N, C-alpha and C positions, 0 to 999 in steps of 0.2 A: 267831481264825483265819478269814478270808473263805471258804478251800474247806470248812469244818467248818461252815459257813452254810448253802453253796449244797449240801453233801449233806444236810442235815439236810430242807433246804427241798424235796430231790427226793425224799430217803425218804417225805416226808409223801404227796406228791404221787403218789409208785408205790403208797403203802399204799391211799389213796383209789380208784385206778384200778384195783388189785385188787379191791376191792369194786364196782365195777360190770363188770371183765370176769365175776366169778364171777356176777353177776344175770342176765347176758346167756346164760349154757351151760345148754343143754336137760338134763331130766333123765337122759334115756337117756344122754347124755354121762359123766353123773358117773357113771351106773350100771356104764356102760363100764369107766373109769380105776377105779372101787373093785372091779370083778372081776379085772383086769389086777393092780392091788397086793394083791390078796388082802384086801381089809379089808371087802368083802360077807359080812356074816353073821346068817342067816335074811333075807336079800333085803333088809337094812336095812344103808347105811352106819354103820362103827363104828369109832371111832378108840382105841387104849389110851392115848394120853396125847397133849398138845399138840406135842408135835414132830410127831409122825405126822400129825396135822391138818393141819399148816403146808406139810409134805411132800406131801401130797396132793392140796391147792388149787395148789400148783406146777404138780403134772403134770397136772391137771386142764385149768390154764390156759395153759402151755406147750408141752406134751408128747404129749399121748393125742391122738388122730387120730379125730375126728368120723366120721358115717355118711359125710360128703360129702369125707373126705379132709383135711379141714382142723384144726388145732387151733382151740382156742376161740378164742386171742388172736388170729389171724389171721381166723377169722369175725368176731369183735367191729371188728377194724379195716375188714374189706368194710362192714358195716352202719355205723358208727358214725364212719366219721375225718372228716367233716365239721364233727361237734360238738364234735372235741377240742380243746383247748388246744396251742399250739406244744409244748411241755415232754409233754405226754402223747403227743402225736405221734411226739416222737423217743424216748420209752422204750416207745412199741408196738414202733417200728422195730427197735429195738436187743433187744428180747425175741424179735420173731420172726428178725432175724438169726443169733443167738448159740446155737450149740449149747452144751448145759452140759457139765461136764469135771471131772476129779479132779486138784486141785492142790497143791501142795506151797508151806507158807507157808514163803517163803527169806529174809524180813528187813521189818521194822516201824520206824517211823518215830514214836516213842511222842508227841513234841510237835505234830507237824503230821497225826497222825491214819492215815498211808499204811500199807499192806499190799503187799508184792510178793510176788505168786503165780507157780509156773513150770506152765505146763500137761504134765502126767505123760502125756498121751496125743498131744500135739506137743511131743517133746522138746526140739525143735530150734527153738520160736518164744522168742522173746522174754519177759522177767518183762513181767507186767501189773502194774501200779500202780492201786492202788482205795483206795476212803478207807473207813474203818470204824473204831466207836469202838468194837467190841467186841473182834476180835480184835488190837487195837495197844496193850492195855491192860498185856499184861508178854512179855518175852524169851521165855518158856518156852514159847510158842506156835509159835516156829519151829522147823520142821522136821514140824510135824504136817499132817495131810491132808485136803483138804474136797473134796466134790462139789457143786458149784453151778454157778449160771448168773452170768456177768458182764453186767450192761446198765448203762444210765445216759445220760447227756445233758449238755449242753454242759461238755464236759471233764471232767465229774466221772463215773467208772467205781466200781462199788460189786457185791454180789453183791444174788441176788434176794432174800433174805432165807430162804429155805427152805434149810440146810445141813445136810450128812450129815458127821460130821467120825471121820476113824481116827488111830489113831496109827501113826506113823512107823514102829513096829516091825514095821510088817505091810506096808510099802510093798511088797516084791517079789511076795508071794505077792497081795496086792490086785490088783497089775496084773497078773500072770499070769494069774491066775485070771478075769479080767474078759477079756481077750484070748481064752483058752478058750473064754469064752461067747459071745462075738463071734463064734468059729471057727463055732459054731453055728446063730447067729443073726444078720440083719443088724444092723451096727451103725448103727442109724436113731436118729435123735433119741429117739422113744420107748422104743426097746429100750434104747438103753443107761441111759436111767434106769432101768427096771424091774431090769436088771442091777446096777447100783450100789446099788439099794434092797433085794436082796436079800443082796448083799455086805457090806450094811450092819448087816443080822442076825449075822451071823458077826464082821464085821471091825470094825462102828463102835462109839464110846463110848457105851453105851447110854445112860447118866446125861447125857450131855450133848443140850444143846437150844439154838442159836442164839438170841441175845436181844440185839438191837442195842439201846443205849440211848436212841436215840431214838422206837423203838415202841412 
């Protein structure tokens, strides 16, 4: 399928771009992110598993604010915009513009690798269609909840790759507790991810780690 090839190419560009982004981020930015995510142990950044590592890197790049009040991706964009390819620039723009959220998986098209998501923090919004080779494998995934960021370019939308999955049975509890926590904190992009990272420890699929077949 044409869209699958475009998706695979875009995912490959995104993975390489993430490597450049991580390489550009200052050490104190990493340390701040690790403290906020409770991953700084004995003054060293430590991960319990690979999934936790992916989520940390996504937070460092997209959500954690540095000393200058900007995220890692925003700082990178200011310094390196002129050296980016057109596709890299589009991906960067979508990373900066998009706020992560929790979505329910509403339906899938296995043949075309399409997945339709409903933003549960914006329930009146339209369904979002993404391409995903992992989530579209089985209809058993329908109804499950994921916390992720939707990025893309050239009419292809996809997850950022760092995904937290929650059981649909906890939907009401999850959303209610998230809003309770938002009432005490500002629902900023950084705080939103910290809130759902905390809720993931309570309601998340601990053995689940999203892995796209293209990675």
